[in-house]
N, C-alpha and C positions, 0 to 999 in steps of 0.2 A: 278339275272340279274346284269351284270357288264357293265360299260361303260369304254372305253379305250381312254386315251388322249395321243397323240403322238406329241412330240415337235422335229422338225427337224431343225438342224442348217443351216444357209444360206451358199451359195457357196463362198461368200466373206464377210468380216466384215462389209461392207457398205450396205448389204442387210438385209432383215427382216427375223426373224424366222417364221416358219410355224407351227401352232397348229391345229391338227385335232382330233375331237371327234368322237367316233364310234357311239354315239347316239346324237341327237341334244341337245345342252347345254340348250336351252330354256326349253325343256321338263324335263331335269334332275335337273336343279337348279332353275327354275322359273325366270331366268334372263340371259341376254346375256353377254358374255365375251367381255369387251371393247377391241377394237384394240389399239395397241400401238401408241403413238404420239410423243415420244421423241427419240433422239439419232440416228435416221436413216433418214437423210434428202434427201438422193439420191433416184434415181429410184429404185423401189423394185425389178428390175431385171426380168428375164424371168418368164412368168406366169407358175405356177406349174401345173402338171397334175391334171385333175379334180378328186376329191375324189370319192371313191367308193360309191355305192348306200347306203343311210342312213348316210353318213358322212357329217360333217359340218366343213369347214376349216376356220381358223382365221390366220392372219399374225400379228406378234407383234415383237417389238425389243427384243434383248436378255435381256435387263435390266428389262423387265416385265415378264421374264420367271418364276418369283416367283409366279405369279398368278396360274400357273399350279399346283404347290405343295400346294399353299395356299388353293385353293378350296378343294383339296383332304384331306388336313390336317383337315380342319374344318368339312369335311364329315366323315372322318374315324378315327380321333384321331391318337395317336402314332402308328407307324408301328411295327409289329413284324417281324419274319423272312421273308425275302423278296424272290423275284424270282431270276433267274440265274444271272442277271446283278448286283444285289446289292439291298439294301433297306435303308430306312432312318427312324430314330426314332423320328424326330422332323422336324418342318418347317425349322429351321436354318440348320440342317444337309442336308436336301433335297436341299436347295439353294446352299450349299457348293458343293454338288455333281454336280448340274447343272453347277456351275461356273467352277469346275475342268474339267468336261467333255467338256464344250464348248471351253476351252483353249487347250485341247489335239488335236482336229482336227475340221476343218470346216465341215466335213461330219458326225459329231457325230449325233446320233439319240437317243433321250431320251424318254422313255415311262413311263406313270404312269397309274396304274389300280386302280380304286376305285369303290365300289358298287354304282350303280345308285340309286338316291333318290326314295322313294316310290311315288306313285301318290299323287298329292296335298300335298307336304311335309310341306307347311306352314300352313295347316289347323289344324294340330295336336298341342297340347300344347307343349311348349318348353321342359318341362321335358320328355314328351313322345318321342319327336324327338331325344333328346339326348340319351335316353335309348335304342332306336332302332338303333342307329348307328352301322355300322359294326365295328368289333374289330380292324381292321387295314386297311391301304392303303399302297400299295407297289410301290415304285419308282424303275424302272428298267433302267439300263444304258447299252446301246448296242453301238457297233461301226459298222456302215453300211459297213465298209471295210471287216468285217468278212462275211464268206459265208452264215451263217445262225444263227438264234438265239440260236440254240443248241450248237454252237461253242463259245458262248460268254464267258463261263467259262475258255476258253483256254488262255485268255489274262488277267493276274492278274491285270494289271494297270487299266483295265476297269471294274473289278469286285470288287467294293468297298463294303466291308461288314461292315456296320455301324449300324446294328440292335442291339437292347439292349438284351443281353442274360439274361436268368433267373438267379437269384442269386444262387450261388453255396452254398453247405452246410457249407463250411468254412466261407463264408461271413455271412451267417445267424448265425453261432455260435459266431462270433465276435460281431454281433449285440446284441445277447442275453447276452453276457458277459458285454457289455456296459450298457444295460438297467438294468441288475440284480444288479448292484452296486448302483442304485439310488432308493430312496423312490418312486418317481414318474418320469415318462419319457414321452417325446414328440418326435416328428420327424420333420426334415426338409425334405420334400418329393418332389423330383424333380430330374433333371439331370444337370450336369455341376455345381455342388454345392460345389466343393472342396474348393474354395476360398471365399465362402459366409461368411459374418460377422454375420449372424443371430444366430447361436449357441453361439458365443462369447457374443453377446449382451444379450441374455437371461441368460447366465451363470453369468454375472455381476449382474443382477437383483436378481437371486436366492441366490447367495452368500451373498449379502447385506441384504436379507430378512431372512437369516438363513435356507434356504430350501435346502434339499438334492435332488434337481431336476436337470434335464438336458435335452437338446435337442440333439438328435442323428441324424446324417446325414443318410438319406436313398436315395442313388443315384439310382433311379429306376423309371420306369413308369409302373411297374407291379401292377395294381389296385387291383387284387384279393389278392396278398400278403399283400398289405397295409391294405385292409379291414379286413384281419385276424389279423394283428398286433394291430389295434385300439381296438379290443375287449379285450385286456389284461386289467385286473382290475387296473393296475398301470398307464395306459395311461391317460394323461391329455389333450392332444391336439396336433396340428401340424401346422407348417407353410407349405404352399403348393406353389410351384413355377412351372415354365414351365418345361415340357409341360402338367402339371396335373391340372392347374387351372380351365379349362373347363371340363375336363374328370371326375372330382370328382362330379360334380353337380348332376347327376342322382342318386347318392348314399347317398345324404343328406336327413335327416328327416325334417330339418328346415333350412331356410335361413334368414339372415337379409335383410332389404330393400335394402341396398347398394349392397349386394351380388347378389340379384335378379335383380336389375336394371342394374348393370354393366355386368352381365352375366359371372362373374368369381369369384372364391373363392380362397383366399390366406391364410385363417385362419380356422382351425377346432377346435371346442370346444364342450364340452359335457353338456347335461342337463338331469335331471331325467325325465323318461317317466311318465307323470301323469296317464296314463292308466294302469300302473303296480303297484298294491298295495304293492308289496314286495320291491319296490325301487331298484331292481336289474338291470333292463333294463335302459340303457342310450341312449338318442337320439344323433345322430351325426349331429351337426349343423355347418353351414358355414357362414362366414363373409368375408367382403372385407375391410381390414384395409388400403389398398393402398390409397384409397380415403381420409381416415382420415389423413394419413401421408402427403399427398399433402396439404390438407386444413391447418393442424396445422403447417406445415413448414412456411406458410405465416403468420398465426396468431401469432406464437411465435417469429417471427423475424422481421416483419414489424411494425414499431412504430405506424403508423397511417393508417390502412387499408382503412378507409373511404376516406382519401385524396389521397391515392396512387392508389387504384384500384377499389373501389366500384363504380358501375355505369359506368365503362369504359369498352371498349372492352378488350378482353384478346387474347393471342396467344398461340397455342399449336403446337409444332414442333414434327412431327412423325406420325405414323399411326398404331401402335400396341396396345397391351393391356394397357400399361402405359398411352398412349395418351387418350384412352377411359376413364380411371380412372380420368385423368386430366380434361377432358370435364365435367364429372359428378360433380367433386368437384367445378369447376368454375361456372357451371350452378346452382347447388343445394345450395351452401353455400356462394360463394364469390361474388355474385351479379354482375356477368359479363354481360355487355350490349349485346355484340355480342362476338362470339368466332371465331377468325381467325384460319384456319388450313393450315399449310405449311408442305409439304412432297415431297420427290423425286418421289413418285409413285402416280399419279393421281387416278389410279384405287383403290388403298388402301384407299385414302381419300373418294372416292365415296362410297365404301363399309362401311367405318366407319360412314359416315353421315347417310346412310340408317339404319345401326344398331342402332345408337343413337336415331334416329327418332322413330324407332319401339319400343324402350324401354322407350320413353316418355321424353327424354331430348335432343332432336335434334333441338329445336327452336334456331334461331339466329346463326347457324353454317355457316361460309363463307369460301369456299375454295379459298385461294389466290394463283393463278397459275402464275401470271406474275409480273414483276417489276413495270409495269405501274399501275396495280391494287393496288399494295402495296402502291405506292406513293399517290394515291387518297384517301386511307382510313384513318380515324382518328387514332391517336396514341393509342397503347395498354397500359394498366396499370399493367398487370400481364402477365408473360410468363412462360410456363412450357415446357422445352426441354426434349424430350423423345427419343433421338437418341444417338448411340454410339459416342465415342470421336475419330472419324476418319476424316482425312483430306478429303474434298470433291474431288472426282476424276472424276466421270461421269458428263455429262452436266446437268443431272437432279439434282444431288447433289450440283453442283455449283450454279444452279439457286435457289435452296432452301436456300442456305447460303446467296446469294445476297438479296433475299426477306427478310430474317431474319435481315440482317444488315440494310436494309431500315427501318424496324420497330424500331430497336435499336437506330437509328440515329434521329428518329422523336422527335420533341419537343412536350411535352404534351399540350393539350388545356387548356386555363385558366379555372379554376374551380370557380363556383359561391359560394359565402358564403351561407351556408345553412340557416342562420337565417334571412337574409335580402333580399332575392330574388337576382336579378341581381345587382351586386355591393355590396350587403350585407349592413351591418351597415357601414356608412361612404363611401359607394360606392366602396370599394376596392375589387379587385379580389383576391382570394386565390393564394398564390405563386405556380408557376409551379413546379411540382415534378415528376421526372422520376420514372419509375416503378420498380418492383422487379421481378427477374427471378429465378425460381427454376431449377437448372441443375440436372436432375434426375440421370445422369451417375456418378457413384462413383468408378467404377472398371476399371482399377487398381488404379486410383487415382481420387478424386473429382475435381482436379484442371485441368479443360479441356480448350481446345482452344476456344470453344464457350463461356465459362464463362469468359475467359480473354477478349474476344472481347466485351462482354456486359459491363465489368468493364471499358474498355476504352471509352465506350459511356456513362459512369456515371450511369449505372444501379446498383442497389443493387443485388448482386448475392448470392443466398442461395444454399449451397452445397447439393448434393444429399444424403449425410449422414444424413441430417436433416429428410428427408422423411423416411429413413431407421429407424431412432431412434423413431420417433413418431408413425409410424405404428407398430413397435415392442412393444412399451409401451402399445399401444391399445390392442395388442394381449395378453400381460400379464394381462391386466385388465380382459379379458375374462377368462384367465386360473387361476389366483390367486383369483379373486373376489375382488381385492383391486382397489380403484380409482387410476388414473394416478398420482394424487397429492401425494399419499402415496408410490409411487414407487421411487427408487433412481435415479431420472432423472439426477442430476448433475454427479453422479458416472458413469452412462452410457455414458454421453457426454464426460467425461474425458477419459474413456477407448476407445471409438471409435476414438476420436481425436488422441490418442497415437498410436492406431493400424494403422490409415491412415497415420500418419507421418512416421511410420516405413516402411510401404509399399512404400511410395513416396521416402524415402531415399534409399531404396534398388534398385530403378529404376535409380538412378543417376549414 
């Protein structure tokens, strides 16, 4: 059974988009799709024709069109070869297609097909639900000016082929040559990984430890290929990045608590199977070191965590996987009183809050949606920014930046001395200390506009390369069996700093 979602552009930029599902969304997802609230303040225009029997219509602004692909991506995972109009291999590519097509013509029609959920989808265990997902979801892009869907392929500009092809024999041969030169090898498994610093970081560690190991880039979302590669006797583990962090979960034999709680895996490591007396079989285990990277970025760089952010509210900017990891770290280890959530997309925040609550760390989450609400709330002690370094353009992005600046400009509340009650010994209040902000964005440079804004407001800014370093060191703790203290931390920091400086210089 398939449900079809069709997104139709408005007749004018001031009107809303129309989203129609071929089966009721309530039955398919167990929840309703929120109508858009931002960016379209004028009259919605003429009432559209009533949908056909069995259809349910929704109207939402163009900036929330990402919900269409977001639901399908979570349902179906990465897309394989798509339909006539084109296909998308990831959420980001799907959004890019939506944006490109909406800019081509105001009469564009975008359709997405995804298998409908089974009955009572939330009753099955998470592992079962993931394992039963359909292998792909297809985003098709059509132009309503064409006579029929069959003619869509005649207009090259409208037929964006963005699906991920299977790896060719030549590419597999190159992969084999790279790994055969090493005593042990791992992979960086994901897409758009050409400029990732992960292989470089791990190479610095292995060279300083005298290991002939290496991490090889595997730019793919072909899970079956990857599962074949990890059975090689010289494979030691892998870094997993988008869009494979969730897709890998059904294939794991074990998960760490962090991996299970966050619902995403960025690290694969191996353990011997205790049920195999021969010791030949190895268990594929998953961890989430992103949360460790966030936690340790604060612990290793903030001189007095108890005074700066313990027991105070925290702020998370963003709505994706990194934001979920930040919420987990703040709630689990950093003693955040409440966690404020700021994002351009209210629906993403609502979805994130439901997800965190279902996984057991959703207490104290507060969606800050207006400037007035931000002014009334107490100051935050820790901020984690999980958004790209782009200048705000849309009204929603500008509002999110304004709310963020309100929190940056707040003066912290006086802190009581912990030994003497209110006033402490001598009745003195502890000095006011502004907080620390971790700017997760480091590509193409960690020196972002948001980080500069925080520094102007006297916040301590921790660069995103710190999170990269500490999560990477945690990965090598799993792979080498050595504690982080025995790894060449200073050498890694020097190498990453030099690489970042070189990248920043090349952009001048």
